[in-house]
N, C-alpha and C positions, 0 to 999 in steps of 0.2 A: 591548134585552137588558130582561129583566124585571129585578126586583131580587135574587129567588135566584139568578139566572145570573152578576148581576154581583158577589153574596156570592162563588158560586163561584168567579169569577175573583181574587179578591182572596184566598182562601183558598190557591187554588192560588198564586198567585206567593210566599205566605209557605211553603207546602210548598217550592217551587224555592230558594229564600233558604237554609231549613234543610238542606237535600241540598245547597248548595253550601260552606254551613259545613260539614257533618259530612263531607264528601268532603277539604276542604280539612285536617282533623285528621286524615284517616287516608289513604286511597285517593294523596295527595298526596306523603306522607310515608314510603310502603313502600318503596321504594327504600333511603334512608338506616336504616330500621328491619333491612332485610335483611343491611344493612352492617355496622351498629353490634351489632345482638345476634346474631348470626350469620354475621357476618364473609367472606359470599359474593363470589366472584369474577365475572368474567364470565361465565363457562358456568354457575356454576349460577345466574347472574343469568336466563339465560333459558331455562333447566329449571324456574324458579319461576314462570314464566308457563304450563305447560300447568295446575297445578290454579288459577292463576288467571282465565286464558281460557277453561279448560272448559267454564264456566257460562255462557258465551256461545252455546255452540253447542247445550247441552239446554235453554236456556229457551225458544227455539221450540217443542220439543216441551211443557215445563210450560205456555207461554201460552197454546199450542193448546188441549191438553188440559185446561184450566183456564178457558176461555174463559167459561163458563156462568157463573162467578163476577164478571164484569163486569170492565172495566178497573182501577176505584177499590179495589173489595174485591182483586182481586190484588195490585195497588200496597202494599196494606197488610200482606198475606202478606210480598212483598219486601222491605218496612222491617222486618220482624220476624227476617225471616231474616240479615239485616244488623245488627241489635241483639245476636244471637246470639255471632256471629263475634266481634265487636269487644271484647265484655267478657268472652270468653274470653281473647283478645290481650293485653286491658288487665288481666288478676286474675292473669297468670302468662306466664313465659316459657317454653313447653313445648320437646320435642324438635324438631326439624327436621322432622319428619314431621308431626307432631303440631301444630306449625303451619301446616302446608299443608292440613290438615282445616281448621283453624277461618276460613283465609286462603278456602278453596274456599266456605266458607258466607258468608261475607260478602259473595265475589263473586259467589256464585248469587245474591243479592238484589239487589245493585246491576245485576245485568246482567239480571232481571227489570225491572225500574225504568225500563231505557232506552228500550226501546219503547213502555212503557204511558205515559211523561212525554211524549211527542212524540207521541203520538194525545190524552190527554186534552187538553195543551197547543192544538193544532190542532183538536180540538173544540169548545172553549171560544173560537176565534177567531172573527173577523169574516172572512165570504167575501169574497175579495180581498185580502185581510191577511195573510194566514198565513205570508210571510216577515217580515212587520214584526210579528206576534206573538211567532212562537218569537223572534225576535230580541232585543224586549224580556226576555220571560223569560229567555232566555240572559246580557242583559246585568243581571239581577236574581241568577243564579248567581251569576254571576265576581264581582260586587261581596262578596257574602259569603265567595267564595271567597279577595278579598283581606282582609277581614278576620278569615278564620282562620289566613292567613299572616302577620298582623300577630300573632296570636297564639302560632303557632307559634315565629315570631323572640322576642319578647320571653321566653315559658316557657323556651325551648333556651337563652338568653341567662342568664336568670335563674337556669337548673337547677331547676326546676320540673318543667321535660319532660325526662325522659332516657329511653332506649330500652335502658339495662344495667341499670335499677332494678327491683326486683320488682314493683311495679305501677307501668302505664304510663298516666298518669292522662289523657294527650292521647287516647287508644283511648277512656277511659269516657267523656269529653265528648263526642266523635262519635257514642256508642251513644248516649245521650242525646238530641242532637239527630235521630237518626235515629225514636228512641223518640216524639218529639214530632209527628213527621210523621205516621207512623201514627195519632195522635189525630186531627189537623186532617183524614186523607185522610175518616176517617169521617165527622167533621162535615160533609165536602162530600160525602161518600154522600148525605148526609140533604138537602140542599140542591139535589143535582141531580136526586133521585129515581133512580138507577140501581137497579136488581132484577135479581136473577141470572136468568138463562134456562135453558133448556134443555141438557141437556149434548150436547156438538157439538165434534168434534174438527177443528179447522181447518189443516191444513197448504198453503198453499198456493204452487204453483208454476206459473207462465201464462208464457207466452212473450211475452206483452204485456208482462213485467217484466225481460225478459231484460236488459236496459240495467244497470235497478237492480241487479239482481244481480252483473253484473260490476263494475259499483263500487264496490258493496260488498266485493267479496273482493279489488279492489286495494286499497280504504282498508285493511284488516283489514292485509296484508302491510306497507303502509307504514307506517300509525297505530302500530303495534307498535315500531318502530325509533326514532320520535319519544320514545314513552312511556318504554320502556326506554334505547335507546344514547344517546339525545341528552343526558337528564339524566346518563350514566353517564360519558361526558365529563367532566364538570361534578366527581363525585366520584371517578373513579376516577384520570383522567389528572392532573388538576387538585388536587385531595385537598381539595373541598368539602365542607361538612358540613351538619346540616340546618338552621342559621339562615342560611345562604348561599342555599340553595336557596328556603327560605321569603323570602327578601328579592326575588327572581328573579320566586317567585309573586305576590308582593304586587304590584311594579312592572308586570308581566303583564296582572294582574286591573286594576289600576288602568287600565290603557290600553285593557282590553277590556270596560269599562262601558259604554266609548262607540263602542266598536269594534263590537260585536257589533249593537248593534240599526243601526247603518250596515248590517254586512253582510245582515243582513234587508230592508232597504228598497232595497239595488241588488239582493238576489235578485228582489222585486217591479217593481224599473224595468226592469233589463237582463234578466232570464230565468236560468234554471239552467243553461242551454249557457256563454254567457260567463261567469259567477262559476266554475264548474267549469273552465274551461279557465285563467282567472288563478290560479286556484288552485293547479292542476297546475304550471303555469311558474312560482310564487313556489316550493314545494317542490324543483322541481331545482336553482333556485339554492340554496337553504338545504342541501343534502345535498350540494352539491358543495363547497360553501365550509366546512359539518364533516368533508369528509371527508379535505381541505387540510390543517386542521388539526388532525384527530387524526393524519394521518399525520406530522406535523411534531414533535407534543407523543410520540408514541409514540417516535420514533426517536430523539427528542435534539436534534435539530436545530431546532426553535422550544423559547424556555425556558418553564415554566409560571410564568410570570407579566411583567407589563406589559402589551403590544399585546395578547400571546394572549390575556390573559382576558379582557381588553375586546372582543376579536373573540369570544369563545367566549359573553361574556354576548349579546351585539347579535344573534348567530345564534340562539341559546334563546330570546330575547323574540321574532323574529321567527317562529321556530317555532313559536311558542304564539298567535302571534295569526294565522297560516295557517290552523291548526285550527281557528279558529271558523268555517271556512266549510264543518264537517261538516253542519251543520243542512241544508245546500241537497239533501243527497240524501234527507233526511224529505219536504222541499216538491215535489223531484223527484215522489216514490215518489205522493204525494198527489194530483198533478197527471197522472199517468198510471193511476192506481186506476179498475178496472172498477166498482166499489161503495163506498162509505165502510166498510162492514163488513169489507174485505180492507184495508183499511190497517194494523193493528195487527197481522194475523198476517204480513203480507207483509213489515211493518218487521222483526219476530222472522226469519223466515226471510234477511233481509238480514245480519241481525247473526249469526246461526248461521255464515254462509259469512263474512262477514267473521270470527268466531273462528277459525274453519279454518284461514284462510290468516295470523291472528295469532299461533298457535301454533306452526305452522311456519315462519313468519318469523323469530320470536324463538329459535328451538331451533338454526336454520342459522344466525343471525348471532353469536350468541353461539357457534356452534364456528367462524365467520368471523373472529371477535375474537380470540378464543383463540390459534388456528394459524394464520392468515392476516397479520391486524394488522386496527385499529377501521375504518382507511379504506375497506376491499371493504364492511366494513355499508352504507355512505353511498351506496358505489357503485351498491350493489343496489337501495338505495331510489329513487337518480334516476332508476333504470332504469325502477323500478315507476311512477314520474308520469310518465315518458315516455309509459306503455301508458295510464295515466290521462288524458291529454292524448287520446290519439289516440281513446279510448273518448267525451271530452265533446263533442268535435270532431262525433261523428255524431249529438248530440241534436238536435231541434228542439222549440223552444217552442211 
């Protein structure tokens, strides 16, 4: 690896670190923002996912249509969109509808960066060590997410951060982190010598990628339950605020710093099929536990204190750790790619399917929570995980 490439790897590592910090100060606290600033209920919480997750569907078209810009320049555009959305949310508390517009802007930037980030990370990795490389990068991101969690906890405890204040400084700090990321990406572009290419619209749908698309769809439906309704058990049923959620984030990140690189090594050692099977089995157990706990809490048969709180924390932590297996889908996609040029657009297509199912799942589960009971949300999630296991067992490494 020449000196320029080594520098590019280090710059991209800092990019990933600051992205983790920015997300820890924004995306990870949005649930409390909705509750504190807008007093959202479970059904509204599900509806909010429409503008928050729709960018995941349309970003495949944007990334494909603007492919001639190159991955790095597109990443810079993505970070700029995130900065605009967060500055608006940080400087004012708009009406609910206007808030959704700026939430959409922020989310579009982050969703554009997701497949680009994986593609850039894999392009800088040594052949044969892709899983380990992604694991190390995700470990760095997790470390800085933990640092963000410490800031969130201290800031809310000291009263420096507040979602009911006119200016939400936590979002402004996150915007500054993403702004620095955009500048670093400009420097990285010079190091790698990436140039723009000819205009080329690439929306790739191949039968060879059928299993990847199916895995992406199942993951999308299931992950939305983890991101939205897992924390909602703690916020809605147990009444915990942003400071407590930040502590859980800190604990999860502290474990993830070591866990995520290990997951990357396991992918390289045991193959994608085995890791996906283990992931699905773990989710089945987690969602059954969530279902039993939420049924007891909502009916009053279980007190919202003591052992139930300890179980809720443990399940939430296990959920966070199991979600770290998500990188295995990107590694699997790269292993079956017809050509390296198809990796980024295919990851984007997978993200579109992921988010279509995410939106449908969020709305359906909001309805299930409100009208039937929270436990049915997690029964549905467990069934999705059974489907995920069945698909994973069809993979041959």
